[in-house]
C-alpha positions as CSV (number, residue, x, y, z in Angstrom):
1,M,104.3,334.9,-3.9
2,K,104.5,336.8,-0.9
3,R,103.9,340.1,-2.6
4,I,101.1,341.1,-5.4
5,V,100.3,344.7,-7.2
6,V,97.5,344.9,-9.2
7,T,95.5,348.0,-10.8
8,G,91.7,347.9,-11.9
9,A,91.7,346.6,-8.5
10,T,88.3,347.3,-8.1
11,S,87.5,345.4,-11.5
12,M,85.0,342.2,-11.0
13,I,88.4,340.3,-11.9
14,G,90.5,342.2,-9.6
15,I,88.2,341.7,-6.3
16,A,88.5,338.3,-7.2
17,L,92.2,337.8,-7.5
18,I,92.5,339.6,-4.7
19,E,90.0,337.8,-2.7
20,E,91.9,335.0,-4.0
21,C,95.2,336.3,-2.7
22,I,94.3,336.6,0.8
23,K,92.5,333.4,0.9
24,N,96.3,332.4,0.4
25,D,97.8,334.8,2.7
26,V,99.1,337.0,-0.1
27,E,100.0,340.8,0.7
28,V,98.1,343.1,-2.1
29,L,98.9,346.2,-3.1
30,A,95.9,347.4,-4.7
31,I,95.5,350.5,-7.0
32,I,92.5,352.4,-7.7
33,R,91.7,355.4,-9.4
34,K,91.3,358.6,-7.3
35,N,88.0,358.8,-6.1
36,S,86.8,355.5,-7.1
37,N,83.1,354.7,-6.3
38,R,83.6,351.0,-6.3
39,L,85.4,351.3,-2.8
40,Y,82.5,349.1,-1.4
41,R,83.9,345.8,-3.3
42,L,87.0,345.4,-1.6
43,P,87.7,343.5,1.1
44,Q,88.8,344.5,4.4
45,S,91.9,342.4,5.3
46,E,95.1,343.5,7.0
47,L,96.6,341.9,3.8
48,L,94.8,344.5,1.8
49,H,96.9,348.0,1.5
50,I,95.0,350.9,-0.8
51,V,97.1,353.5,-3.2
52,E,95.2,356.1,-5.3
53,C,96.4,357.1,-8.0
54,D,94.9,357.2,-11.8
55,L,97.0,355.6,-14.7
56,D,98.5,358.5,-15.7
57,E,100.4,358.8,-12.6
58,L,101.8,355.0,-12.1
59,E,105.1,356.5,-12.1
60,T,104.6,358.4,-8.8
61,I,104.3,355.3,-6.9
62,S,107.0,354.4,-5.0
63,S,107.5,351.5,-2.0
64,E,110.3,350.3,0.8
65,K,108.8,346.7,-0.2
66,S,109.2,344.8,-2.6
67,Y,106.6,342.8,-5.0
68,D,106.9,339.4,-6.8
69,V,104.1,339.4,-9.2
70,F,102.4,342.9,-11.3
71,Y,99.2,342.3,-12.6
72,H,98.1,344.9,-14.9
73,L,93.9,344.7,-15.0
74,A,93.0,348.3,-15.4
75,W,92.4,350.0,-18.8
76,A,90.4,352.9,-19.4
77,Y,87.6,354.0,-22.0
78,T,86.2,350.7,-22.0
79,S,82.4,352.3,-22.4
80,K,80.7,351.5,-25.7
81,E,81.2,354.7,-26.6
82,Y,85.3,354.6,-26.8
83,R,86.1,351.5,-27.8
84,D,86.4,352.2,-31.0
85,D,88.1,355.4,-30.3
86,P,91.6,355.2,-31.6
87,I,93.2,358.9,-30.1
88,L,91.8,357.3,-26.7
89,Q,92.5,353.7,-26.9
90,E,95.8,354.1,-27.9
91,K,95.8,355.8,-24.3
92,N,96.0,352.4,-22.9
93,I,99.2,351.6,-24.2
94,R,100.8,353.7,-22.5
95,Y,99.4,352.9,-19.3
96,T,100.0,349.5,-20.1
97,L,104.1,350.3,-20.7
98,D,104.0,352.8,-17.1
99,A,102.5,349.6,-15.2
100,V,105.7,347.4,-17.0
101,N,108.0,350.2,-15.8
102,L,106.4,350.3,-12.3
103,A,106.7,346.3,-11.7
104,K,110.8,346.9,-12.5
105,K,110.5,349.6,-9.9
106,L,109.0,347.5,-7.5
107,G,111.1,344.6,-7.9
108,C,108.5,342.2,-9.6
109,G,110.1,338.9,-11.6
110,K,106.0,338.5,-13.6
111,F,104.2,340.8,-15.1
112,V,100.1,339.3,-15.8
113,G,98.6,341.7,-18.3
114,A,94.8,341.4,-19.0
115,G,94.6,341.3,-23.4
116,S,91.0,340.0,-24.8
117,Q,89.3,338.6,-27.0
118,A,88.6,341.4,-29.1
119,E,92.7,340.7,-30.2
120,Y,91.2,338.5,-32.6
121,G,88.4,339.9,-34.3
122,K,86.1,337.4,-35.9
123,V,87.3,334.2,-35.7
124,D,84.9,330.9,-37.6
125,H,86.9,328.5,-35.6
126,I,88.0,327.3,-32.3
127,I,90.3,329.8,-30.8
128,T,94.3,328.5,-29.0
129,P,96.6,331.2,-28.5
130,D,98.2,330.5,-31.5
131,T,95.6,331.9,-33.9
132,P,96.4,334.4,-36.3
133,V,94.8,338.1,-34.8
134,F,92.8,340.4,-37.3
135,P,91.6,342.9,-34.4
136,S,88.2,345.4,-36.0
137,T,88.1,347.3,-33.0
138,A,90.5,350.8,-31.8
139,Y,90.0,348.5,-28.3
140,G,91.5,345.5,-29.8
141,M,94.1,347.0,-31.9
142,A,95.2,348.9,-28.8
143,K,94.7,345.5,-26.7
144,Y,96.9,343.8,-29.1
145,A,99.9,346.6,-29.0
146,A,99.6,346.4,-25.7
147,G,100.3,343.1,-25.2
148,R,103.4,343.0,-27.4
149,L,104.7,346.2,-26.3
150,S,104.5,345.0,-23.0
151,E,106.3,342.1,-23.7
152,K,109.0,343.7,-25.2
153,L,109.7,345.7,-22.7
154,C,109.9,342.8,-19.5
155,S,112.2,341.1,-22.2
156,Q,114.0,344.1,-21.9
157,Y,113.8,344.1,-18.0
158,N,114.2,340.4,-17.5
159,L,110.2,339.9,-16.2
160,V,108.4,336.7,-17.0
161,H,106.0,338.1,-19.3
162,V,102.1,336.5,-19.0
163,W,99.4,338.1,-21.3
164,G,95.9,336.3,-20.4
165,R,93.2,337.2,-23.2
166,I,90.1,337.2,-21.4
167,F,86.6,336.2,-23.4
168,S,83.5,336.5,-21.7
169,V,83.3,336.9,-17.7
170,Y,80.7,337.4,-16.0
171,G,79.6,337.5,-12.5
172,R,78.3,340.1,-9.2
173,Y,80.2,343.1,-10.9
174,D,79.9,342.8,-14.5
175,N,79.8,345.4,-16.1
176,E,76.6,347.1,-16.7
177,G,75.2,346.9,-20.4
178,T,76.4,343.4,-20.6
179,M,73.7,340.5,-22.1
180,L,73.6,339.4,-19.2
181,E,73.1,342.1,-16.9
182,Y,70.6,343.2,-19.3
183,A,68.5,340.5,-19.1
184,I,68.0,340.4,-15.3
185,K,67.1,343.8,-15.4
186,Q,64.8,343.7,-17.5
187,F,63.4,339.9,-15.5
188,I,63.4,341.8,-12.3
189,K,61.9,345.0,-13.8
190,G,58.6,342.5,-15.1
191,E,59.8,343.9,-18.8
192,K,60.5,342.0,-22.2
193,A,63.9,341.3,-22.6
194,I,65.0,340.9,-26.6
195,F,68.0,339.1,-27.7
196,S,69.8,338.6,-31.1
197,A,69.4,334.9,-32.7
198,A,72.0,334.1,-30.3
199,V,73.0,331.3,-32.4
200,Q,76.9,331.7,-32.4
201,I,79.3,329.8,-30.3
202,W,79.6,331.0,-26.6
203,N,82.1,330.7,-23.5
204,Y,81.0,332.3,-19.8
205,L,83.5,332.2,-17.0
206,Y,82.6,333.0,-13.9
207,E,84.7,335.7,-12.4
208,D,85.6,333.6,-8.9
209,D,86.9,331.3,-11.6
210,A,88.7,334.4,-13.6
211,G,90.4,335.1,-10.7
212,K,91.6,332.2,-9.2
213,I,93.4,331.2,-13.2
214,F,95.0,334.4,-12.9
215,Y,96.2,334.3,-8.9
216,L,97.2,331.0,-10.5
217,L,99.4,332.5,-13.2
218,G,100.9,334.4,-10.9
219,E,102.0,331.9,-8.5
220,K,102.8,328.6,-10.8
221,N,106.2,329.1,-12.2
222,V,104.4,329.2,-16.4
223,I,106.3,330.4,-18.7
224,G,105.6,333.5,-20.6
225,G,103.2,333.9,-23.4
226,I,99.0,333.8,-24.1
227,Y,97.0,332.2,-21.9
228,A,93.4,332.1,-22.7
229,I,90.8,333.3,-19.7
230,A,87.7,331.1,-20.6
231,N,86.0,328.3,-19.3
232,Y,87.2,324.6,-20.5
233,E,82.8,324.4,-22.6
234,S,81.7,326.3,-25.1
235,K,77.7,326.7,-25.9
236,I,75.7,327.7,-28.7
237,L,74.9,331.4,-27.1
238,R,71.0,330.4,-26.9
239,Q,71.7,327.7,-24.7
240,Y,73.5,330.1,-21.9
241,I,70.1,332.4,-22.3
242,E,67.7,329.4,-21.4
243,E,69.5,328.2,-18.9
244,M,69.4,331.4,-17.4
245,V,65.8,332.1,-17.8
246,K,65.4,328.5,-16.1
247,V,67.2,329.3,-13.3
248,Y,65.5,332.7,-12.7
249,G,62.4,330.7,-12.2
250,G,58.9,332.5,-12.9
251,K,57.5,333.8,-15.6
252,V,59.9,336.3,-17.8
253,N,59.5,337.7,-21.0
254,Y,61.7,337.2,-23.8
255,E,62.3,336.6,-27.9
256,F,65.3,336.3,-29.9
257,A,65.3,337.3,-32.8
258,P,64.3,335.9,-36.4
259,I,67.9,334.1,-37.4
260,D,69.4,335.8,-40.7
261,A,72.3,333.5,-42.4
262,K,73.8,336.4,-44.0
263,K,74.7,337.9,-40.7
264,S,78.0,335.8,-39.3
265,G,78.2,337.2,-35.4
266,L,81.7,336.4,-33.3
267,N,82.0,333.2,-31.6
268,L,83.9,332.4,-29.0
269,N,85.0,328.7,-29.2
270,V,88.1,328.7,-27.3
271,D,90.7,325.9,-26.6
272,T,91.9,326.3,-23.3
273,S,93.9,323.2,-22.8
274,K,97.3,325.4,-22.5
275,T,95.7,327.1,-19.9
276,I,94.9,324.1,-17.8
277,Q,97.8,322.4,-18.2
278,A,99.6,325.4,-17.0
279,V,98.0,326.2,-13.7
280,G,96.4,322.9,-13.0
281,Y,93.1,324.2,-12.2
282,I,89.8,323.9,-14.2
283,P,87.0,325.9,-13.8
284,Q,84.8,324.9,-11.0
285,V,81.4,327.0,-11.0
286,T,78.8,325.9,-13.2
287,F,76.7,328.3,-15.3
288,S,73.5,328.0,-13.0
289,E,75.9,328.2,-10.2
290,G,77.8,331.5,-11.8
291,I,74.1,333.5,-12.9
292,S,72.5,332.2,-9.9
293,K,74.5,334.2,-7.8
294,M,74.1,337.2,-10.2
295,I,70.4,336.8,-10.3
296,T,71.1,337.5,-6.6
297,Y,73.2,340.0,-6.3
298,L,71.2,342.2,-8.7
299,R,67.9,341.4,-7.0
300,L,69.8,342.5,-3.8
301,K,71.1,345.3,-5.7
302,N,68.1,346.1,-7.0
303,S,66.0,346.1,-3.4
304,G,69.1,348.7,-2.3
305,G,70.9,346.3,-0.7
306,G,73.8,345.5,-3.0
307,K,76.1,348.5,-2.6
308,N,77.8,348.6,0.8
309,T,79.0,352.5,0.6
310,S,80.4,352.5,4.0
311,T,83.7,350.6,4.2
312,T,86.2,351.4,6.2
313,L,89.6,351.2,4.2
314,L,92.1,350.0,7.1
315,F,95.9,350.4,4.9
316,K,94.9,353.5,2.5
317,H,98.2,355.6,1.6
318,C,99.3,358.5,-0.4
319,C,100.0,357.4,-4.2
320,T,103.9,359.2,-3.5
321,S,105.2,356.7,-0.8
322,L,104.3,353.4,0.5
């Protein structure tokens, strides 16, 4: 794998993937939305080339170079108020198929898409790639449809289709409003963090490990199919929270809601053996290590030092020619 294309390049996993590629001397064509306020996240490297292009304009991209693997990580309308909107989520299916068309146009032999645990819906047992899917949200339904239809199109184009179903990835660039981001911000402000009963089984994977797994799914000669992007170990969510409190240190104020036996929350108890066997990699960052890095970053950001908007983009192109 010498050259890759990635949409969603400034996302948490996109940045981790790009950093892993640069470590391995892989050239990256990063597709970012126009006027992105996340440019500061991108590393500076002669291996990184940037195209500003919105998802509904992917067909305008062309290049004299050919690429090996296309990573489609971008997904529009991910905020809470849009995730269950069928009309908006349906657009992402079209964008995914446009990404496959672009992968074919740029000479890629493999398409790696970002699926989601939301495709499964609520499952009360261990989740494997073969677990039947019953998505309950428009987001999950659209992810599933995008996965199946992009698989069909890749088959017609003779591209290897890999669909990485992401469970719960966290890190420096975690989205606003996630439980971990909310809790750490409350701790920093000295305010109480209020949690659910947190008795469900959960699975956390640090962003660097997620980027490494996606990198290897492209680099290795893996067979097409579904792969879990998750840690090898799942734990009770309350255990993760208590570990976070311990790592944060000092006196923090938090409480759990009472346990309600009538409520059944989402469980993320996942079997990653297929992924580990395919890529030959076991996640390396422990939760304590990862949450410590996240706490440090959010503290720095809170003090005004965590966002470098002066990053120079060395290789910036228009979206019509590369």
